[in-house]
N, C-alpha and C positions, 0 to 999 in steps of 0.2 A: 515508523515502526522500527524498533531494534529487536532483531531476533538473534539469540545467542545460545551457544552451548558452552558450559563451563564445568570442568571436572574438579579443579582445585580452588575455584573462586576468583582466579585472576581475570578471566574473561568476563565474569559477572561484574567485577569492579569497573572495568573499562566500559562495558555495555551500559551500566547505570550512569556513568559520567556522560557518555554520548547521548543517552536518552534525555538527561537533564539539560544538557547544552542545546539539544535540537528540539526540545519540547515534544519528545516522541513517546509513544507507548512502548512497553517492554513485553517480550514473549520469550520465556526460557524453554529450550528443548530439554526435557527431563528424561532421565533413564530410570528404569525400575531397579537397577542395580548398578553400582559404580563399576565400570570396566573400561579398559583401553583396548584389549584384544578380543577378537571374536564377537564384536558387537553386531547384532542383527536388528532389523526393524522391530521385531517382537520385544526387544529390550527397551524400546522407547515408549514413553507415556503417550505422547501425541506429537504429530508433525503438522497439525492443522491450526493455523492462527484464526481465531474468531474474527469475522468480518474482513478477511484477507483482501477482498476486492476494494475496500475503501482506502487502502494505503497506496500512495504513488511513489514513495521513497522508502526503501528497505535497507537498513544497515544489517549486515550479517557478520556476527562475531564468533570466532572459533579459536581454540588452541591449535597449535601445530603439533601433529603427531607424526614422527618420522618423516618430516619434510612435506607433509600433506595436511589438508584440513581434517580435523577430527571427523571420524566416520559419521556420528550423528548429524553433523552439518551437511555432509555429502548426501545423506538420505533426505534431509529437509529440502535441499535444492532439487533433487531428482523428483520429489513428490509434489512440488508446488509450481504453479504457472506464474512466471514473472512478466508476462506480456504487459506492456504499458507501464512497467515500474522502473524506476531508477534504482540501481542496486549498488551499494557501497560496502564492499567487503572489508573486514578488519580482522587481523590475526594477532594472536598473543603467543609469544615464545619466551622461553627462559634462556635460550642460547643461540638459536638460529633465526634467520629471517623468514619471511613468508614463502620464499622460493616461488614455485609456480602454483601454489595452492589456489589462488583466486582464478587463475586461468583454467585450472582443472574444474573448479566449480562452474565457471561460466560455460565451459564446454558441455557440462552435464545439464545445464538449465534449459528450461523452456522459456525463451524470450528474455526480455529485459534489456535495459541500457546499462551495461556494467561499467562502472568507473574504476579507476586504479585502486582506490581505497587506501588503507593504512596498515602498517605493520608496527606493532608495539612490543616492547619487552615487558615481562611480568611486573617489573618494578617501575613502570612508567607512571609519572605523577599526573594529577588532575590538570595542572597548567599545560603540560605537554599535550595531553589528550584534547583539551579545548582549543589549543592553538592549531592542532592538526584539523580539527573539525571546522574551524574558521577558514582554513585554506581550501577546503573541499568545494 
């Protein structure tokens, strides 16, 4: 399963490449209104993946907002139980790396075996994405 939040489309592009390369389902965290600041849980359409319990590996994709994972992804991690799941975070940034974003998500999570994951720039191409996936 690839769960992602994308504001500008860059994270969606990478998430779709990972899903295709891993043969995984996709779930987009959607907002009722586009926003970067002041995001609350009420702004989100849904944080619940149908049949969540059937997935044993979850890729979590998010843009970096001010050196942290985008708030919608933080809410997703807080609201779901990752016990028994292998979690592979991946971040998208236009200028900075992932920083401690994955560690902060892991700290907020209920369970899961969290792997190092990936950090991509917004202009990362398909070949680089698939090469990173093969190393995982």
